VOZARO-308355 format. One record per residue: residue number from 1; residue in three letters; chain; x, y, z of N, C-alpha, C, CB in turn. Coordinates in steps of 0.001 Angstrom, whole numbers, padded with zeros to 6 digits. Glycine has a CB too. Layout:
REM VOZARO-308355
<pt NUM; ALA; A; <X; Y; Z>; <X; Y; Z>; <X; Y; Z>; <X; Y; Z>>
...
***
This chain:
REM VOZARO-308355
<pt 1; MET; A; <-040240; 090851; -060721>; <-039049; 090745; -059907>; <-038312; 089452; -060298>; <-039409; 090763; -058382>>
<pt 2; GLU; A; <-037028; 089535; -060456>; <-036185; 088402; -060809>; <-036109; 087416; -059640>; <-034772; 088881; -061207>>
<pt 3; PHE; A; <-035959; 086134; -059966>; <-035821; 085103; -058932>; <-034666; 085448; -057994>; <-035595; 083710; -059574>>
<pt 4; LYS; A; <-033586; 085950; -058558>; <-032404; 086309; -057775>; <-032740; 087295; -056660>; <-031335; 086902; -058683>>
<pt 5; ASP; A; <-033693; 088189; -056925>; <-034042; 089238; -055976>; <-035120; 088826; -054970>; <-034500; 090450; -056725>>
<pt 6; HIS; A; <-035656; 087608; -055100>; <-036703; 087139; -054189>; <-036166; 086713; -052829>; <-037442; 085987; -054814>>
<pt 7; TRP; A; <-034877; 086447; -052777>; <-034297; 085906; -051565>; <-033059; 086688; -051144>; <-033952; 084442; -051758>>
<pt 8; THR; A; <-032734; 086531; -049866>; <-031439; 086954; -049347>; <-030801; 085711; -048738>; <-031575; 088132; -048286>>
<pt 9; LEU; A; <-029525; 085755; -048518>; <-028840; 084629; -047892>; <-029464; 084315; -046534>; <-027337; 084930; -047735>>
<pt 10; GLU; A; <-029701; 085352; -045758>; <-030266; 085159; -044418>; <-031638; 084491; -044490>; <-030376; 086506; -043684>>
<pt 11; ASN; A; <-032506; 084957; -045390>; <-033849; 084382; -045488>; <-033813; 082936; -045982>; <-034715; 085226; -046420>>
<pt 12; ALA; A; <-032979; 082657; -046966>; <-032886; 081298; -047503>; <-032397; 080332; -046426>; <-031942; 081259; -048726>>
<pt 13; LEU; A; <-031407; 080738; -045655>; <-030899; 079867; -044600>; <-031923; 079656; -043487>; <-029621; 080445; -044019>>
<pt 14; LYS; A; <-032713; 080677; -043175>; <-033777; 080530; -042174>; <-034801; 079499; -042628>; <-034469; 081883; -041910>>
<pt 15; VAL; A; <-035163; 079542; -043903>; <-036136; 078591; -044444>; <-035588; 077169; -044331>; <-036474; 078928; -045922>>
<pt 16; LEU; A; <-034323; 076969; -044669>; <-033726; 075633; -044596>; <-033723; 075086; -043179>; <-032308; 075661; -045133>>
<pt 17; GLN; A; <-033599; 075960; -042188>; <-033520; 075527; -040794>; <-034890; 075379; -040138>; <-032691; 076505; -040005>>
<pt 18; HIS; A; <-035935; 075869; -040778>; <-037278; 075842; -040194>; <-037806; 074407; -040158>; <-038243; 076755; -040996>>
<pt 19; GLN; A; <-038388; 074014; -039047>; <-038842; 072635; -038841>; <-040086; 072260; -039653>; <-039124; 072418; -037385>>
<pt 20; THR; A; <-040975; 073219; -039923>; <-042255; 072879; -040553>; <-042517; 073666; -041834>; <-043383; 073121; -039578>>
<pt 21; VAL; A; <-041483; 074059; -042530>; <-041648; 074877; -043725>; <-042270; 074051; -044859>; <-040290; 075464; -044167>>
<pt 22; ASP; A; <-043026; 074715; -045696>; <-043633; 074122; -046879>; <-042539; 073602; -047819>; <-044535; 075153; -047604>>
<pt 23; ALA; A; <-042735; 072422; -048388>; <-041720; 071788; -049246>; <-041381; 072642; -050465>; <-042205; 070415; -049704>>
<pt 24; LYS; A; <-042376; 073295; -051049>; <-042117; 074127; -052231>; <-041243; 075327; -051861>; <-043447; 074607; -052860>>
<pt 25; LEU; A; <-041535; 075950; -050736>; <-040742; 077090; -050275>; <-039313; 076649; -049961>; <-041391; 077737; -049029>>
<pt 26; TRP; A; <-039173; 075489; -049329>; <-037846; 074951; -049007>; <-037057; 074711; -050288>; <-037966; 073636; -048195>>
<pt 27; ALA; A; <-037706; 074120; -051298>; <-037036; 073842; -052574>; <-036603; 075136; -053260>; <-037964; 073037; -053504>>
<pt 28; GLU; A; <-037411; 076178; -053181>; <-037045; 077469; -053771>; <-035826; 078062; -053062>; <-038233; 078452; -053699>>
<pt 29; ALA; A; <-035790; 077927; -051746>; <-034643; 078444; -050995>; <-033366; 077691; -051376>; <-034896; 078333; -049474>>
<pt 30; VAL; A; <-033468; 076380; -051512>; <-032304; 075578; -051921>; <-031871; 075970; -053326>; <-032627; 074060; -051861>>
<pt 31; GLU; A; <-032839; 076114; -054219>; <-032511; 076507; -055597>; <-031785; 077850; -055608>; <-033794; 076587; -056464>>
<pt 32; TRP; A; <-032266; 078813; -054825>; <-031623; 080127; -054762>; <-030190; 079993; -054237>; <-032439; 081090; -053862>>
<pt 33; LEU; A; <-030024; 079198; -053187>; <-028683; 079020; -052623>; <-027743; 078349; -053612>; <-028753; 078200; -051341>>
<pt 34; LEU; A; <-028249; 077385; -054373>; <-027417; 076726; -055375>; <-026986; 077691; -056477>; <-028165; 075547; -055982>>
<pt 35; LEU; A; <-027847; 078637; -056779>; <-027549; 079587; -057848>; <-026761; 080802; -057370>; <-028828; 080043; -058487>>
<pt 36; TYR; A; <-027111; 081318; -056195>; <-026577; 082610; -055769>; <-025909; 082604; -054398>; <-027668; 083609; -055765>>
<pt 37; GLY; A; <-025925; 081484; -053722>; <-025327; 081407; -052396>; <-023812; 081378; -052456>; <-025831; 080188; -051668>>
<pt 38; PRO; A; <-023177; 081496; -051309>; <-021717; 081439; -051240>; <-021207; 080078; -051726>; <-021234; 081708; -049796>>
<pt 39; PRO; A; <-020020; 080047; -052309>; <-019469; 078794; -052848>; <-019446; 077634; -051850>; <-018076; 079036; -053339>>
<pt 40; ASP; A; <-019144; 077905; -050571>; <-019094; 076808; -049597>; <-020479; 076203; -049369>; <-018514; 077304; -048266>>
<pt 41; ILE; A; <-021510; 077010; -049377>; <-022876; 076497; -049221>; <-023307; 075768; -050491>; <-023864; 077651; -048898>>
<pt 42; GLN; A; <-022956; 076298; -051652>; <-023258; 075614; -052904>; <-022627; 074220; -052919>; <-022761; 076441; -054104>>
<pt 43; ALA; A; <-021368; 074124; -052532>; <-020662; 072839; -052514>; <-021333; 071859; -051550>; <-019187; 073042; -052120>>
<pt 44; LEU; A; <-021717; 072346; -050390>; <-022391; 071503; -049399>; <-023722; 070982; -049938>; <-022619; 072287; -048096>>
<pt 45; LEU; A; <-024501; 071864; -050549>; <-025797; 071454; -051100>; <-025637; 070490; -052271>; <-026590; 072677; -051547>>
<pt 46; LEU; A; <-024645; 070712; -053127>; <-024410; 069790; -054238>; <-024002; 068410; -053734>; <-023331; 070346; -055171>>
<pt 47; HIS; A; <-023188; 068387; -052701>; <-022788; 067110; -052103>; <-024009; 066394; -051511>; <-021709; 067335; -051008>>
<pt 48; ALA; A; <-024819; 067121; -050772>; <-026030; 066540; -050187>; <-026993; 066068; -051274>; <-026727; 067561; -049273>>
<pt 49; SER; A; <-027071; 066815; -052356>; <-027932; 066430; -053472>; <-027474; 065111; -054089>; <-027950; 067531; -054538>>
<pt 50; GLY; A; <-026177; 064949; -054219>; <-025637; 063703; -054757>; <-025974; 062515; -053867>; <-024129; 063811; -054925>>
<pt 51; ILE; A; <-025847; 062704; -052571>; <-026180; 061634; -051625>; <-027676; 061319; -051694>; <-025778; 062036; -050179>>
<pt 52; ALA; A; <-028497; 062355; -051714>; <-029952; 062151; -051783>; <-030353; 061448; -053075>; <-030688; 063496; -051672>>
<pt 53; THR; A; <-029720; 061811; -054177>; <-030022; 061160; -055455>; <-029698; 059679; -055373>; <-029234; 061818; -056610>>
<pt 54; GLN; A; <-028545; 059328; -054820>; <-028151; 057920; -054681>; <-029113; 057156; -053781>; <-026731; 057817; -054123>>
<pt 55; GLU; A; <-029540; 057803; -052702>; <-030434; 057142; -051752>; <-031863; 056986; -052290>; <-030463; 057923; -050454>>
<pt 56; CYS; A; <-032377; 058050; -052892>; <-033779; 058056; -053335>; <-033988; 057435; -054710>; <-034298; 059465; -053351>>
<pt 57; PHE; A; <-032962; 057476; -055541>; <-033062; 056964; -056909>; <-031865; 056055; -057198>; <-033129; 058136; -057940>>
<pt 58; PRO; A; <-031782; 054910; -056519>; <-030595; 054064; -056664>; <-030382; 053537; -058091>; <-030694; 052899; -055715>>
<pt 59; ASP; A; <-031429; 053478; -058884>; <-031291; 052996; -060260>; <-030804; 054086; -061214>; <-032617; 052445; -060750>>
<pt 60; LEU; A; <-030826; 055334; -060777>; <-030361; 056445; -061607>; <-028846; 056545; -061464>; <-031057; 057793; -061203>>
<pt 61; LYS; A; <-028162; 056218; -062515>; <-026709; 056181; -062478>; <-026108; 057309; -063304>; <-026203; 054838; -062979>>
<pt 62; THR; A; <-025015; 057855; -062801>; <-024245; 058840; -063552>; <-023550; 058102; -064688>; <-023209; 059595; -062634>>
<pt 63; GLU; A; <-023854; 058509; -065909>; <-023234; 057881; -067065>; <-022051; 058683; -067585>; <-024252; 057698; -068163>>
<pt 64; ARG; A; <-022130; 059983; -067390>; <-021084; 060867; -067901>; <-020889; 061994; -066896>; <-021449; 061430; -069320>>
<pt 65; CYS; A; <-019773; 062705; -067027>; <-019483; 063871; -066186>; <-018904; 064978; -067058>; <-018495; 063503; -065030>>
<pt 66; THR; A; <-019087; 066205; -066593>; <-018453; 067336; -067258>; <-016983; 067359; -066855>; <-019164; 068685; -066895>>
<pt 67; GLU; A; <-016215; 068197; -067517>; <-014799; 068326; -067159>; <-014623; 068783; -065714>; <-014103; 069309; -068100>>
<pt 68; GLU; A; <-015622; 069501; -065175>; <-015566; 069974; -063791>; <-015988; 068891; -062801>; <-016453; 071199; -063621>>
<pt 69; GLY; A; <-016406; 067722; -063316>; <-016825; 066635; -062443>; <-018307; 066620; -062131>; <-016071; 066703; -061180>>
<pt 70; GLN; A; <-019075; 067493; -062760>; <-020517; 067540; -062539>; <-021164; 066315; -063179>; <-021127; 068850; -063116>>
<pt 71; PRO; A; <-021960; 065546; -062414>; <-022592; 064360; -062983>; <-023637; 064730; -064035>; <-023235; 063525; -061879>>
<pt 72; CYS; A; <-023723; 063888; -065061>; <-024701; 064071; -066134>; <-025552; 062810; -066231>; <-023999; 064380; -067499>>
<pt 73; TYR; A; <-026839; 062999; -066422>; <-027776; 061883; -066482>; <-028533; 061925; -067802>; <-028759; 061920; -065288>>
<pt 74; ASP; A; <-028967; 060758; -068233>; <-029805; 060643; -069416>; <-031209; 061131; -069067>; <-029835; 059175; -069945>>
<pt 75; ILE; A; <-031784; 061987; -069903>; <-033100; 062570; -069618>; <-034177; 061492; -069491>; <-033487; 063565; -070718>>
<pt 76; ALA; A; <-034095; 060435; -070299>; <-035070; 059345; -070207>; <-034953; 058617; -068867>; <-034874; 058351; -071367>>
<pt 77; ALA; A; <-033724; 058459; -068371>; <-033505; 057808; -067075>; <-034058; 058674; -065944>; <-031999; 057531; -066851>>
<pt 78; ILE; A; <-033891; 059983; -066051>; <-034456; 060903; -065045>; <-035970; 060780; -065025>; <-034042; 062371; -065337>>
<pt 79; ALA; A; <-036577; 060793; -066207>; <-038035; 060686; -066300>; <-038525; 059373; -065691>; <-038489; 060789; -067768>>
<pt 80; ARG; A; <-037860; 058271; -066004>; <-038253; 056964; -065436>; <-038144; 056990; -063914>; <-037367; 055822; -066014>>
<pt 81; ALA; A; <-037055; 057537; -063395>; <-036853; 057583; -061949>; <-037938; 058399; -061256>; <-035483; 058164; -061627>>
<pt 82; LEU; A; <-038389; 059453; -061916>; <-039417; 060317; -061333>; <-040840; 059857; -061647>; <-039230; 061726; -061824>>
<pt 83; GLY; A; <-040948; 058885; -062539>; <-042274; 058387; -062913>; <-043059; 059375; -063757>; <-043063; 058050; -061676>>
<pt 84; ILE; A; <-042356; 060122; -064614>; <-043009; 061104; -065481>; <-042590; 060847; -066927>; <-042647; 062563; -065051>>
<pt 85; ASP; A; <-043292; 061484; -067848>; <-042944; 061369; -069260>; <-041630; 062085; -069527>; <-044064; 061943; -070152>>
<pt 86; ARG; A; <-040902; 061587; -070504>; <-039639; 062201; -070918>; <-039864; 063654; -071313>; <-039010; 061418; -072091>>
<pt 87; GLU; A; <-040970; 063927; -072005>; <-041267; 065282; -072457>; <-041480; 066230; -071278>; <-042501; 065279; -073357>>
<pt 88; ASP; A; <-042139; 065722; -070218>; <-042344; 066550; -069025>; <-041020; 066856; -068329>; <-043300; 065850; -068049>>
<pt 89; ALA; A; <-040153; 065865; -068254>; <-038827; 066084; -067650>; <-038049; 067096; -068471>; <-038035; 064753; -067546>>
<pt 90; TYR; A; <-038064; 066930; -069786>; <-037355; 067845; -070679>; <-037894; 069269; -070514>; <-037489; 067384; -072150>>
<pt 91; LYS; A; <-039208; 069407; -070471>; <-039839; 070732; -070351>; <-039443; 071412; -069032>; <-041383; 070605; -070439>>
<pt 92; THR; A; <-039476; 070667; -067949>; <-039124; 071233; -066641>; <-037674; 071707; -066619>; <-039355; 070196; -065528>>
<pt 93; ILE; A; <-036773; 070884; -067145>; <-035358; 071259; -067167>; <-035132; 072452; -068092>; <-034489; 070066; -067614>>
<pt 94; ALA; A; <-035818; 072456; -069232>; <-035685; 073579; -070176>; <-036178; 074881; -069550>; <-036470; 073289; -071475>>
<pt 95; GLU; A; <-037255; 074809; -068775>; <-037771; 076009; -068092>; <-036756; 076545; -067090>; <-039101; 075696; -067374>>
<pt 96; LYS; A; <-036120; 075649; -066343>; <-035092; 076074; -065379>; <-033898; 076675; -066119>; <-034633; 074877; -064495>>
<pt 97; GLU; A; <-033532; 076059; -067226>; <-032409; 076552; -068012>; <-032683; 077980; -068493>; <-032139; 075620; -069213>>
<pt 98; MET; A; <-033885; 078205; -069001>; <-034246; 079547; -069483>; <-034356; 080554; -068343>; <-035567; 079493; -070248>>
<pt 99; ALA; A; <-035015; 080155; -067269>; <-035251; 081071; -066152>; <-033956; 081561; -065521>; <-036102; 080396; -065099>>
<pt 100; HIS; A; <-032971; 080690; -065443>; <-031738; 081044; -064745>; <-030554; 081282; -065675>; <-031390; 079965; -063772>>
<pt 101; GLN; A; <-030810; 081194; -066974>; <-029755; 081417; -067959>; <-028539; 080541; -067675>; <-029347; 082889; -067976>>
<pt 102; LEU; A; <-028810; 079291; -067341>; <-027760; 078304; -067090>; <-027939; 077130; -068033>; <-027780; 077827; -065615>>
<pt 103; ARG; A; <-026860; 076523; -068372>; <-026904; 075381; -069276>; <-027067; 074100; -068461>; <-025625; 075319; -070155>>
<pt 104; HIS; A; <-028197; 073408; -068671>; <-028448; 072138; -068002>; <-028346; 070964; -068968>; <-029817; 072153; -067346>>
<pt 105; PHE; A; <-028647; 071222; -070239>; <-028527; 070182; -071250>; <-027112; 070239; -071804>; <-029594; 070356; -072386>>
<pt 106; ILE; A; <-026379; 069178; -071592>; <-024971; 069151; -071980>; <-024776; 068069; -073031>; <-024049; 068903; -070747>>
<pt 107; GLU; A; <-024135; 068434; -074109>; <-023891; 067500; -075202>; <-022868; 066441; -074780>; <-023402; 068254; -076458>>
<pt 108; PRO; A; <-023064; 065205; -075236>; <-022113; 064142; -074878>; <-020657; 064477; -075225>; <-022505; 062861; -075574>>
<pt 109; ASP; A; <-020444; 065228; -076282>; <-019072; 065593; -076665>; <-018397; 066485; -075623>; <-019079; 066302; -078015>>
<pt 110; ASP; A; <-019205; 067108; -074759>; <-018664; 068000; -073731>; <-018510; 067269; -072390>; <-019577; 069233; -073560>>
<pt 111; THR; A; <-018604; 065954; -072414>; <-018520; 065157; -071180>; <-017574; 063979; -071403>; <-019934; 064650; -070741>>
<pt 112; TYR; A; <-017304; 063258; -070330>; <-016532; 062033; -070439>; <-017304; 060907; -069756>; <-015117; 062204; -069812>>
<pt 113; THR; A; <-017051; 059694; -070179>; <-017741; 058511; -069656>; <-017226; 058167; -068266>; <-017557; 057310; -070604>>
<pt 114; VAL; A; <-018154; 057807; -067389>; <-017813; 057355; -066042>; <-017757; 055828; -066075>; <-018857; 057874; -064971>>
<pt 115; HIS; A; <-016698; 055272; -065507>; <-016569; 053803; -065483>; <-016743; 053269; -064098>; <-015224; 053364; -066028>>
***
């Protein structure tokens, strides 16, 4: 069964609102909403993600952005912030990229510098 078919909007939102839900299940619901949820919910979650990143990883700085304004981070900086090897960070992101057929690795030529 495809990841897309594992959730419904109603079920994903119930998980997010549950007081004692397992962290892994909550993360899966958020991931589904980011990929397949309505645009207004996607925008809200992306905004919250940006705030959480700033709060939890203050040393992780956006160095570049896509033309759409999506922040881009250096993979080595992500690995340092998470306390993992660069290869592990790369592998995890590559797995998500393959699983969801989305581009997560963006070439510097496709971005602009943030000042």
